[in-house]
C-alpha positions, 0 to 999 in steps of 0.5 A, spaced: 500 500 500 503 506 502 506 508 508 500 512 510 495 505 510 496 499 513 492 493 511 490 488 516 487 481 513 484 477 519 481 470 516 476 464 519 472 466 524 472 473 528 468 471 535 470 471 542 476 466 541 479 470 536 477 477 537 483 478 542 488 476 537 485 481 532 485 487 537 492 486 538 494 486 530 490 492 530 494 495 535 500 493 532 499 496 526 499 503 530 507 502 530 508 505 523 503 511 525 499 510 519 493 515 517 488 509 515 488 502 517 484 498 512 481 491 515 480 487 509 474 482 511 475 477 505 477 471 509 472 472 514 467 466 514 463 468 520 463 474 525 459 474 532 457 480 536 464 479 540 467 480 533 463 486 532 465 488 538 472 487 537 471 492 530 468 497 534 474 497 540 479 497 534 475 503 531 475 507 537 482 505 539 485 508 532 480 514 532 484 516 539 490 515 535 487 520 529 487 514 525 481 512 521 479 505 520 475 502 514 473 496 512 472 492 505 470 485 502 465 483 507 461 477 506 453 477 506 453 474 513 457 480 516 453 485 512 447 483 515 450 483 522 452 490 520 445 492 518 441 489 524 446 493 529 446 499 525 454 498 524 453 499 517 452 507 518 458 507 523 464 504 518 466 506 512 465 500 508 468 498 501 466 492 496 473 490 495 480 492 496 480 495 488 474 500 490 478 502 496 484 503 492 481 507 487 477 511 492 482 513 497 489 512 494 487 517 489 485 522 494 492 521 498 497 521 492 
């Protein structure tokens, strides 16, 4: 990507068991002081409320560090979870990484 953008790519299930690892990975992404963190959910097969909570906590943690968190490539199950909880209004969501690249990278180049 660029030095201003860090990409985090969790995989499998994002639930109570894996959410701590995800949060640690997001916090570690702050080491390079990015302006933005893209969480690519392409490889996530299932997310429950704990996974959603981990995303919200990551969002708040990054915002406190003046870093923006955006998402891409959410599957249908995750999309429904976001819509039911109203999180689709909280997070900026791109359909895939190509759409993110076209939209965001053109702004910071």
